[in-house]
C-alpha positions in Angstrom: -5.3 38.4 -64.9 -4.3 38.1 -61.2 -6.6 36.0 -59.0 -7.2 36.2 -55.2 -8.2 33.2 -53.0 -10.8 34.0 -50.2 -10.0 32.5 -46.9 -11.5 29.2 -45.7 -13.5 29.1 -42.4 -15.5 26.3 -40.8 -15.0 22.9 -39.5 -13.7 21.2 -42.4 -13.3 23.7 -45.1 -14.3 23.8 -48.9 -12.6 24.6 -52.2 -11.4 28.2 -52.3 -13.7 30.6 -54.4 -11.6 32.3 -57.1 -12.7 35.9 -57.8 -11.3 38.2 -60.7 -9.3 41.2 -59.9 -11.5 44.2 -60.1 -8.7 46.8 -60.0 -7.5 48.6 -56.9 -8.9 47.0 -53.8 -11.7 48.8 -51.9 -11.0 50.3 -48.6 -11.8 47.8 -45.7 -15.0 48.3 -43.8 -15.0 48.6 -39.8 -16.3 45.0 -39.7 -13.5 43.6 -42.1 -11.0 45.6 -39.9 -12.3 43.9 -36.6 -12.3 40.6 -38.4 -8.6 41.1 -39.4 -7.6 42.1 -35.9 -9.4 38.9 -34.6 -7.1 36.8 -37.0 -3.9 38.6 -35.9 -4.8 37.7 -32.1 -2.8 35.0 -30.5 -4.3 31.5 -30.8 -4.5 31.1 -27.0 -6.7 34.2 -26.8 -8.9 33.0 -29.7 -9.4 29.6 -28.1 -10.1 31.4 -24.9 -12.9 33.5 -26.5 -14.2 30.4 -28.2 -14.4 28.7 -24.9 -16.2 31.5 -23.2 -18.8 31.8 -25.9 -19.5 28.0 -25.8 -20.2 28.1 -22.2 -22.4 31.0 -22.3 -24.6 28.9 -24.8 -24.6 25.8 -22.7 -27.6 25.3 -20.0 -25.8 24.3 -16.8 -28.9 22.4 -15.8 -29.2 20.4 -19.0 -25.3 19.8 -18.9 -25.3 18.1 -15.5 -27.9 15.3 -16.8 -25.9 14.3 -19.8 -23.2 11.7 -19.7 -19.7 12.7 -21.1 -20.0 10.4 -24.1 -23.4 11.9 -25.1 -22.4 15.6 -24.1 -18.9 15.7 -26.1 -20.6 15.4 -29.5 -23.2 18.0 -28.6 -20.4 20.3 -27.4 -18.4 19.7 -30.5 -21.2 20.6 -32.7 -21.6 23.8 -30.9 -17.9 24.8 -31.2 -18.2 24.1 -35.0 -21.2 26.5 -35.2 -19.6 29.2 -33.3 -16.2 28.7 -35.0 -18.1 29.3 -38.3 -19.9 32.3 -37.0 -16.8 34.0 -35.7 -14.7 32.7 -38.8 -12.3 30.8 -36.5 -10.5 28.1 -38.2 -10.3 24.8 -36.4 -10.0 21.4 -37.7 -11.8 18.3 -36.6 -9.2 17.2 -34.1 -8.9 20.6 -32.5 -12.6 20.9 -32.1 -12.9 17.4 -30.5 -9.9 18.2 -28.1 -11.5 21.5 -27.0 -14.8 19.7 -26.5 -13.4 17.2 -24.3 -11.6 19.8 -22.2 -14.7 21.9 -21.8 -16.7 18.5 -20.7 -13.9 17.6 -18.3 -14.1 21.3 -16.9 -18.0 21.1 -16.6 -18.2 17.5 -15.2 -15.0 16.6 -13.9 -11.7 17.9 -12.7 -10.5 19.7 -16.0 -6.9 18.7 -17.0 -6.7 15.9 -14.4 -9.3 13.8 -15.8 -7.0 11.9 -18.6 -4.6 11.4 -15.5 -7.2 10.0 -13.3 -8.4 7.7 -16.1 -4.9 6.2 -16.8 -4.6 3.1 -14.5 -0.9 2.9 -14.7 -0.7 6.2 -12.7 -0.4 6.0 -8.9 0.2 9.5 -7.9 -0.7 13.0 -9.1 1.4 15.9 -8.0 0.4 19.5 -9.2 2.9 22.2 -8.4 1.1 25.1 -9.7 -0.8 25.7 -13.0 2.2 24.8 -15.3 3.9 22.0 -13.5 2.3 18.4 -13.0 4.3 15.4 -12.2 3.0 11.9 -12.2 4.1 8.6 -10.5 4.1 5.6 -12.6 5.3 2.1 -11.3 7.3 3.8 -8.6 9.2 6.4 -11.0 8.3 10.1 -11.1 7.9 11.8 -14.5 6.8 15.3 -15.6 3.5 15.3 -17.4 2.7 17.7 -20.4 -0.8 18.4 -18.6 -1.0 22.1 -17.8 -4.1 24.4 -16.4 -5.1 27.6 -18.0 -3.8 29.7 -15.1 -3.9 29.6 -11.2 -7.7 30.6 -11.3 -8.4 27.6 -13.2 -6.6 25.3 -10.8 -8.1 27.0 -7.8 -11.5 26.4 -9.2 -10.7 22.7 -9.4 -9.4 22.6 -5.9 -12.5 24.2 -4.5 -14.6 21.7 -6.6 -12.7 18.9 -4.9 -13.2 20.2 -1.5 -16.9 21.1 -1.9 -17.8 17.6 -2.8 -16.9 16.1 0.4 -18.6 19.0 2.4 -15.2 20.9 3.1 -13.7 24.3 2.0 -10.3 25.6 0.9 -9.5 29.2 0.4 -7.2 31.9 1.6 -8.6 31.8 5.1 -8.4 28.0 5.3 -5.6 27.1 2.7 -5.1 23.4 3.5 -7.6 20.6 3.3 -7.6 16.8 3.2 -10.3 15.5 0.8 -11.1 12.6 -1.3 -12.5 11.8 -4.9 -15.6 9.8 -5.8 -13.4 6.7 -6.3 -11.7 6.9 -2.9 -8.5 8.7 -4.1 -6.8 10.7 -1.3 -6.4 14.4 -2.1 -4.3 17.1 -0.1 -4.6 20.6 -1.2 -2.5 23.7 -0.1 -3.4 27.3 -1.5 -1.7 30.5 -1.4 -0.3 32.2 0.6 1.1 29.2 2.1 1.7 27.7 -1.5 4.4 30.2 -3.0 3.9 28.9 -6.6 0.3 28.7 -7.0 -2.0 25.8 -5.7 -0.4 22.7 -4.9 -2.6 19.3 -5.3 -1.5 15.9 -4.2 -3.6 13.1 -5.4 -2.9 9.2 -4.1 -4.8 7.2 -6.6 -6.8 4.2 -5.7 -6.9 1.5 -8.5 -10.3 0.5 -9.8 -9.2 -3.3 -9.2 -9.2 -4.5 -5.8 -6.0 -5.6 -4.6 -5.6 -8.8 -2.3 -2.8 -11.1 -1.4 -2.6 -12.9 -4.8 -2.4 -9.5 -6.6 0.6 -8.6 -4.0 2.2 -11.8 -5.0 2.1 -11.0 -8.6 3.5 -7.6 -7.9 6.5 -9.1 -5.9 5.5 -7.2 -2.8 5.9 -10.3 -0.8 6.4 -14.0 -1.1 3.9 -16.8 -0.5 5.0 -18.0 3.0 4.8 -14.2 4.0 1.4 -13.8 2.5 0.2 -17.0 4.7 1.5 -15.8 7.9 -0.3 -12.4 7.3 -3.4 -14.4 6.5 -3.1 -16.4 9.7 -2.6 -13.3 11.7 -5.9 -11.8 10.6 -7.7 -15.0 10.9 -6.5 -15.4 14.6 -7.4 -11.9 15.5 -3.9 -10.4 16.1 -3.6 -6.7 16.5 -1.6 -5.4 13.6 0.4 -2.2 12.9 1.3 -1.6 9.4 4.3 0.6 9.3 6.2 2.5 6.5 7.0 5.7 4.7 4.9 7.9 2.6 3.6 6.1 -0.6 5.1 2.8 0.7 1.7 0.7 0.2 0.6 0.9 4.0 -3.1 1.5 2.9 -2.9 -1.1 0.3 -1.7 -3.8 2.5 -4.3 -2.8 5.1 -7.1 -3.2 2.5 -5.6 -6.6 1.6 -5.3 -7.9 5.1 -9.0 -6.6 6.1 -10.6 -9.0 3.2 -9.6 -11.8 5.5 -12.2 -10.5 8.3 -15.0 -12.7 8.6 -18.6 -11.4 7.2 -20.1 -11.9 10.5 -18.0 -9.3 12.3 -18.9 -5.7 13.0 -16.1 -3.5 11.8 -15.8 0.3 12.7 -13.3 2.4 10.7 -11.9 5.7 11.6 -10.2 7.9 9.3 -9.1 11.5 8.4 -10.3 11.3 4.8 -12.0 7.9 3.9 -9.9 5.8 1.8 -10.3 2.2 3.0 -12.4 -0.1 0.8 -13.5 -2.9 3.1 -15.7 -5.6 1.2 -17.5 -6.9 4.4 -21.4 -6.3 4.6 -21.0 -5.0 8.2 -18.9 -1.9 8.2 -19.5 1.3 9.8 -17.3 4.3 8.3 -16.4 7.3 10.4 -14.7 10.3 9.0 -13.2 13.4 10.9 -14.6 16.8 10.5 -12.6 20.2 10.3 -13.5 23.1 12.3 -16.0 25.7 10.7 -15.4 29.3 9.7 -16.2 30.1 13.3 -13.5 27.6 14.6 -16.1 25.3 16.0 -17.5 21.8 15.3 -14.2 20.0 14.9 -14.3 16.3 15.4 -10.9 14.7 15.7 -9.8 11.1 15.1 -9.6 10.8 19.1 -13.2 11.8 19.4 -14.3 9.1 16.8 -12.1 6.2 18.4 -13.7 6.8 21.7 -17.2 7.0 20.1 -16.4 3.8 18.3 -15.9 2.1 21.6 -19.7 2.6 22.3 -20.8 1.1 18.9 -20.4 -2.5 19.8 -17.5 -3.2 17.2 -15.7 -6.5 16.9 -12.8 -4.9 15.4 -11.8 -1.1 15.0 -9.7 -0.2 12.3 -7.8 3.5 12.3 -6.6 4.5 8.7 -3.4 6.2 10.1 -2.5 7.1 13.7 -0.9 10.5 13.8 -1.4 11.8 17.4 -3.1 11.4 20.8 -5.6 9.0 19.4 -2.8 6.3 19.9 -3.8 6.2 23.3 -7.5 5.4 22.7 -6.4 2.8 20.1 -4.2 0.9 22.7 -7.1 1.1 25.0 -9.4 -0.6 22.5 -7.0 -3.0 21.6 -6.5 -3.9 25.4 -10.4 -4.1 26.0 -11.7 -7.1 24.0 -11.4 -5.6 20.5 -8.8 -8.1 19.0 -8.1 -8.2 15.4 -8.0 -4.4 15.2 -5.5 -2.8 12.8 -3.9 0.7 11.9 -1.0 2.2 10.1 1.9 4.5 11.0 4.6 6.5 9.4 7.9 4.8 10.7 11.3 3.5 9.1 11.4 0.2 10.9 9.2 -1.8 13.1 11.3 -0.6 16.2 10.7 2.9 15.2 7.0 2.3 15.0 6.8 1.5 18.7 8.8 4.7 19.6 6.4 6.6 17.4 3.3 5.1 19.3 5.0 5.8 22.6 5.7 9.5 21.6 2.1 10.1 20.5 0.4 8.6 23.5 2.7 11.2 25.6 1.4 13.9 23.2 -2.2 13.2 24.2 -1.5 12.1 27.8 1.0 14.4 29.4 2.6 12.9 32.7 1.8 9.4 31.8 5.1 7.2 32.9 7.0 5.6 29.9 6.9 2.3 31.6 3.1 2.3 31.8 2.9 3.4 28.2 5.2 0.7 27.0 3.3 -1.9 29.1 0.1 -0.8 27.4 1.8 -1.2 24.0 3.0 -4.9 24.9 -0.5 -5.7 25.8 -2.1 -4.3 22.9 0.0 -4.8 19.8 0.9 -8.2 18.4 2.5 -7.8 15.1 4.2 -4.9 13.2 4.5 -5.1 9.4 7.0 -2.8 7.8 6.6 -1.9 3.9 9.0 0.2 2.1 9.1 1.7 -1.3 12.7 0.7 -2.6 15.1 2.2 -5.0 13.7 0.3 -8.0 10.3 1.7 -7.4 8.9 -1.6 -6.0 6.9 -1.7 -2.8 7.8 -4.6 -0.6 7.2 -5.9 2.8 10.8 -5.8 4.4 10.1 -6.8 8.0 7.2 -8.7 9.9 8.0 -8.3 13.7 6.1 -9.5 16.8 6.0 -7.8 20.1 7.1 -10.4 22.7 7.2 -8.7 26.1 9.4 -6.4 28.3 12.7 -6.9 29.6 13.1 -4.2 32.5 12.0 -1.0 30.6 12.9 -2.4 27.1 10.2 -3.9 24.7 11.5 -7.0 23.3 10.7 -7.9 19.6 11.2 -11.1 17.3 11.7 -10.6 13.8 9.5 -13.4 12.1 10.7 -12.2 8.6 13.3 -9.7 7.6 14.1 -9.2 3.8 17.8 -8.7 2.7 18.6 -7.5 -0.6 21.0 -9.8 -2.4 21.3 -8.3 -5.9 19.7 -6.8 -9.0 18.1 -8.7 -11.8 18.7 -7.9 -15.4 15.6 -5.7 -15.6 16.9 -3.5 -12.7 14.5 -5.0 -10.2 15.8 -5.8 -6.9 16.2 -9.4 -5.7 15.9 -10.4 -2.1 15.4 -13.0 0.4 13.6 -13.4 3.6 15.5 -14.5 6.8 13.1 -16.5 9.1 13.3 -16.7 12.8 13.0 -20.1 14.4 12.1 -18.8 17.8 8.4 -19.9 18.5 6.1 -16.8 18.6 4.6 -15.3 21.6 1.1 -15.9 20.2 1.5 -19.7 20.0 -1.5 -20.4 22.4 -3.6 -18.4 20.1 -2.4 -20.5 17.1 -3.5 -23.5 18.8 -6.9 -22.0 19.9 -7.8 -21.4 16.5 -6.3 -24.7 15.1 -3.6 -23.0 12.9 -0.6 -23.9 14.4 0.5 -26.5 12.0 -0.3 -24.1 9.0 1.9 -21.5 10.7 4.8 -23.8 11.2 4.6 -25.0 7.6 4.7 -21.5 6.2 7.8 -20.8 8.2 9.5 -23.9 7.1 8.6 -23.2 3.4 10.1 -19.6 3.8 13.4 -21.2 5.4 13.7 -23.8 2.5 
């Protein structure tokens, strides 16, 4: 006698029931026909329906009160219940995966959560719902992570912007924001983004990076680190220059750790990403214009206001425009030890860019007057670079010496020269050291660090 096995549903399954053949099979009922149709549906649509049903049974107010490690088992049990009711076959691994995805969507940033938790990833680049790239140890790889659709990705983008009081939609399709851990986010939505929403996330590591860590990474040598430590201690005005993703903010954070605990530091940023450890820090952040086009607060407005807040030092996250003039004014009016970053390829290019940005904000100011202000304000420029092996290194430390005619004179205290490549593919370089006495020699003597500075140079030259 022929025997027919009935289908198995539920979370873990059970032994099949064997029923005797009773002759001709009866005509299927309407419910059985609907059930059969549901089994013929694509797996993605079944999972989508299961996700919708699960969300409809969850209380949003209760969900937000539970931590993820408590919520995931509860959601997993709910998925198991619904799957049994709807006769959807899912194994334990699939149920756990779906529960984690749902919790990430409800409490976090959806598919981006596993990438944000991975400490080896430095950058996350989303080029639409189905194209996600990551940077790990200076190299870019494509990630298997995908969003359900463009609407899912747009929802995540709007959640990121709303968390810092900003908005992003078709009428305002670009925004700079930050995550809770300080990671920097840039979002571009259609119609500007042609292939769906674009998201660029510059992650901030959970561990604080200081000079010992930079030495461990091979970003600089011990003598260079000592020179930069002295520059921070004797309150030199420092500009950190470099390309995108070269490590400018990381170096700025490391240098800021050497600021004394008794100093009042005012920071000015487009999107707050500095991680200062001092107790007396005042953090200011720009504000975009409202829907009516009013209420915008620029970096220049904040720098001007910072001068009225009795700062000992002013740190500007990045100089991009007319605020360069106000930065020079601050450095020239008793706020020694101020720092900032700028996009440039060399230390000489950094001075040219600062001059151009001052002219952007102050039309008609003579070039000679601008250069005189630059020489009086800036003491040291540090160049950082992301090199072809993926490593981020300090390639140049230059001091601004003075003027010869209309030309700003500079002295390279250190300049890196690549001499080869190691067996592991890492570049090998050495620092060429200048023997010219620095222009800030009197300040070294004032702080009693002249011998330490000379010892560091001698060690680098050895």
